[in-house]
N, C-alpha and C positions, 0 to 999 in steps of 0.2 A: 753549192747553192749558187744561183745566178743572181745578178744584180739588176735584173730587168723589172721595171715597174709593172704593176698589174694593169690589165687592159682597161681602157676608159669605155664605159658603156654609154650608149646614146640615152638621152633623157626619155623617160617613159611618158608617152602622150596621155594626157588626162582625158577622160571621156567627156564628150560634149553633153552638157545638161540642158538641152533645149526643152522649152516648155511645149507641152502637147498642144495641138491645134484646138482641141476641145476646151481646154482651160482658157486659152486666149479668146476664143469665141464667147465663152461664158463671161469673162471679164468685160468684154466690149458690150455685151447685152446688158449686164447689170449696170455698167457705166451709163449707157443710154437711158435705162430706166431711172437712174439717179439724176439725170439731167432734167427730167420732167418737173420735179419740185423747184429746181432753180429757174426754169422757164416760168412757172406759175408765180414765183416770187418776183421776178422781173415784171411780169404782167400786172399783178395786183399792186406792187409797190409803185410802178409807174402810173397806174390809174389813180392811186391815192395821192400821189404828188400833183398830178395835173388837175384833179378835181378840187382838192382842198388847199393846194399850195404847199403843203408839207405832209410828211407821213404821219398818220394817226398813231398815237402811242399804243393803241390796242393791237394794231396789225404789225408794228415794227418788229417784235420778236419773231413772229412767224416769217416775215420777209427775210430776216437775218438767217433763221434756221434753214429756209429754203435755199438761200444763196450758198450756205455752207455745204449742204447736201449736194447741190449742183457742182460745187468746186471739187468735192470728193469724187463725183462721177467723172469729171474731166481728168482728174489725176488717175483714176482707175483705167480709163481709156488710154491715156498716155502711157501708163505702165504696161498695158497689154500690147500696144503697138511697138513700144521701144524694145521689149523683150528683156530677158534676164542677162545681166552683165556679171561676169565673174571677176 
């Protein structure tokens, strides 16, 4: 028997799991759609502040909800443009 070590194999390349262009486009489109409630929240919240001097308690939860939905839309667009990290 020989005392030679077994050959060292090169590392096996992992397949690139790139996201399809269709999924990226859908994420951007839905992100833009989700930005619209955030824009409305800024508009109505700003109108409420400038007219009355403070946000009405009736509209404050809706403004907050719109801002949250808009922030999720921004995060969705950011994730679509950033791509998948491994």
